[in-house]
C-alpha positions, 0 to 999 in steps of 0.5 A, a space after each residue: 582352759 581359759 576362755 576369752 570374751 571380747 569387749 569392744 569400747 565405743 565412743 557414742 554420739 560422736 564421729 571423733 575418737 575420745 569424744 562423745 560417751 564411751 561404752 563397753 559392748 560385750 557379746 555373750 555366747 551364753 547367759 551370764 551371771 548377773 554378779 559377773 556382769 556387774 563385776 565386769 562393768 565395775 572393772 571397765 569403769 565406763 558409765 555403761 557396759 552393755 551385754 548382748 546375747 543372741 535370741 531367735 528374734 533379736 538380742 537380749 540387752 542389759 546395761 550396767 554402770 560401775 555401781 548398778 544395772 539400769 533400766 534404759 541406756 541410750 549410748 549403750 544401745 547405740 554402741 551395741 547396734 554400732 558393733 553389730 552392724 560393724 562386725 557384720 552380725 547384722 546386714 546394713 538394711 536390717 533392724 536391730 531388735 533389743 529386748 530390754 527392761 524397758 521393752 523392745 528397742 529397735 535401731 536402724 541405719 539411715 544416711 550414716 546415722 543410727 536411729 533408735 526407737 525409744 519410749 517417751 518419758 515425759 515429766 510432770 511438774 515437781 516441788 522442791 526447786 530450792 533444793 535443786 537451786 542450792 545443789 546447782 550453785 544457787 542459780 535461778 530455776 525456770 522449771 523443775 519436773 520429774 519422770 519415772 527415772 530423773 528430775 529435769 531442770 530448765 535454767 536461763 541460758 547455755 552459758 550458765 549450763 556450761 558453767 555449772 559446777 554442781 555440789 555432787 553430794 547434794 545432787 546425790 541426796 535429792 535425785 533418783 537415777 539422775 538430774 537433767 539440766 537443760 536450756 535453749 541452745 545459744 547457737 542456731 545450729 541446735 535447738 536445746 542443750 543439756 547436761 546430765 548428772 548421776 552421782 547415785 550411779 557413780 557417774 558424777 557427769 555422764 558425757 552424752 545421755 541418750 535416755 535423757 532425751 526421752 524426757 527432753 524431746 517431749 519437754 521441748 516439744 511443748 515449749 518450742 512448738 516443734 517435734 524434731 530437734 538438733 540437740 547438743 550435750 555440753 559436757 567436757 567430751 560433748 556429743 550431738 543427737 538428732 531427736 524426734 518426738 513421736 507420741 509415746 515414742 522418741 526417735 534418737 539418732 546418733 553416730 559412733 566410732 569403735 576405739 578399742 577391742 579387749 579380750 577378757 581372760 576370766 
């Protein structure tokens, strides 16, 4: 007898369909084989597919790109919490608790937004700016840093940020998980803008990257002298985040919309 598994597709960090960052969300009845989860993520062909399983004190949560499992994923976590609340598996005033490779992550609903409590991932200055300049089209780099997952580059303006067309082969050669590129925002509505490239994970450009803001929040806190930010990721799909730096934690708020429900037959 064939068993079916439901997989939801959620657009995260947006309230509009076909904007933000799409993620798959699969709620498992039992533990699943790691290879099977990777195959499902590859089949889904989204930047992340999240796999949830109920535990006594919350849910286990794992994230897979089409190529590999990752340690931390913002939009996959946001999408997972969104589905649990939407499907009434959590009460509206409950705290979603996720046990992950990056420790315990929690999500709460506040005023129509989902607030995620993530670890801060501050950067340290890094050498090699010339290579990154070349990979990004020989632009001027104001700063180059690195944390345990990604490199971060600050450039002169949001206009340049939007116009970037990186050489993905070169980006793949010099990055770890990915490359955050950021600038001060051009609009008074936002504090900073960013883009995120992760070709090593088969994600040339990620539409909206919650986990990158674990680095961006402490980065811009030092430069702007404030701890709360309105942020915009200026990929083609685009997305909006509210971010707050809180010591060794970063609070990342976003919205989401479910656009699809699939039944996996194998």
